[in-house]
N, C-alpha and C positions, 0 to 999 in steps of 0.2 A: 504494500500500500504506500502511496506517496502523498500523505496528508501532512502538511506542515503543523497543523494544530495538534494532530495526534502524536507526532514526533516530539513536539515540545512538551505536551502534557504527559507523555509516557515517562519522562524523567521523574516527575513529581509523583505521579500515581504509583510507579514502581517502588519508590522510596516508602511511600505510605503503606503499600502492600507488604513490604518486607518488615516494617515496624509492627504492623498488625499481626503478621505471621509469628514473629518472636513473642509478642504478647499472648497470642493464643497458645503457643507452646508452653509458656510459663504458667498461664492460667489453667491449662489442661492437666497440669501435674496433679492438681487437687480437685478439679472440677471437670465437667465434660469439655472436650476439646483435646488439645495436646498435639502429639507428634504428627499424627496423620493429617489433621485439618491444617495445622500450621505448615507442614511440608507441602501440602497441595497448594496453599496460597503462595508460598515462597516460590515454588516451581512455576506457577502461573505468572508471577511477577517477572520472572526471567523470560518466559515465553511471550509476555506482553510486548517486549522489545521487538520480537519477531513480527508481531502484528503491526507495529508502528513503522518499522524499517523493513528488513528482510530477514528471513530465517538464517541465511548465510552469515549475516552480520552477528547474529547471536552465536552461531557455531564458532566464529573466529574469536569472540570476546569473552566467552565463559572461561573461567580459570581451570575448571576440571571438566572433563567430558562426563556425560551422564552416567556412564559405568563407574567412574571414579566416585561420584556422589553415592551411588548404590553400594559400592564396596566399602566406603568409609562408614556408611550407616550400618551395614551388616557387621562390620568390625566392632562398632560401638555396642550393637545389640549382643554380640557374642561376649564382649567384655563385661557387659552388665550381668550376665548369667554366672560368671566365674566366681565372684566373691561368696555367693551362697553355696556353691558347690564345694569350694575349698574349706569353708567353715563347717561342712558336714551337715548343713540344714536342708539341702535340696538344691536342685539346679537353678531354679528361678526364684528363690527366696529373696525377699527384699532385705538389704543390709544398708543401714544408715551410719554415716560417719559425721561427727561434729567437726566443722572446719575451725581451726584455731584462729584467733584474733577477729572473729566475726560475731561475737556475743551470742554464741549458741546456735548459729546457723547449721542445719543438718543437710547433708547431700546424700541422696540415696540412689541405689541401683535402679529403682523404677524410673527416676528422672533421666538417668543415663540411657535407659532403654527408650524413653520418649525422644531423646535427642537422636538416637540411632534411627528410629522410625522417621523422624523429621528429615534427615539426610537421605535415607533410602527412598522416601516418597518424592523428594525433589528430583532425584535421579530418574525414577520411573516416569514422572510427569514430563521431564525434559526429553527423555528417550522416546516416549510416545508421541509428543507433539512435534518434535523435530523430525521423527521418521515419517510423519504424515506429510511433511512439506518437501520431501525429496524429489517429487515430481516423476517418480517411476510409474510407468503405465501398468495397469492390471492386466494379467494374462488369463 
């Protein structure tokens, strides 16, 4: 698409979508929402640039390829399961650790799992949307 208004607005709309995606990720840790919805919104914010400009420009400018986002997300998901397993409580048992110097802030493996889902969904969304724009004919 070659709309100057959409190209200018996409910069600001994409920033707002990423901020909202992170807020949904943080909110969903304790309430409905979380990694899936936040990742979907973040992936769509990246793909929105393809709607405003061209999908090839998105392919050139993304830091990681979609498979990289998926691999990093799956790594974090796997990493979130290990503390429960090593403590002998079960594979996906939630373990919380108090972060020093934060006045009692606790970080848990369920939140690490949410972050992994967040990145995996970004990768799947980008892979799906960018593969639709390749222009290959159906046979």
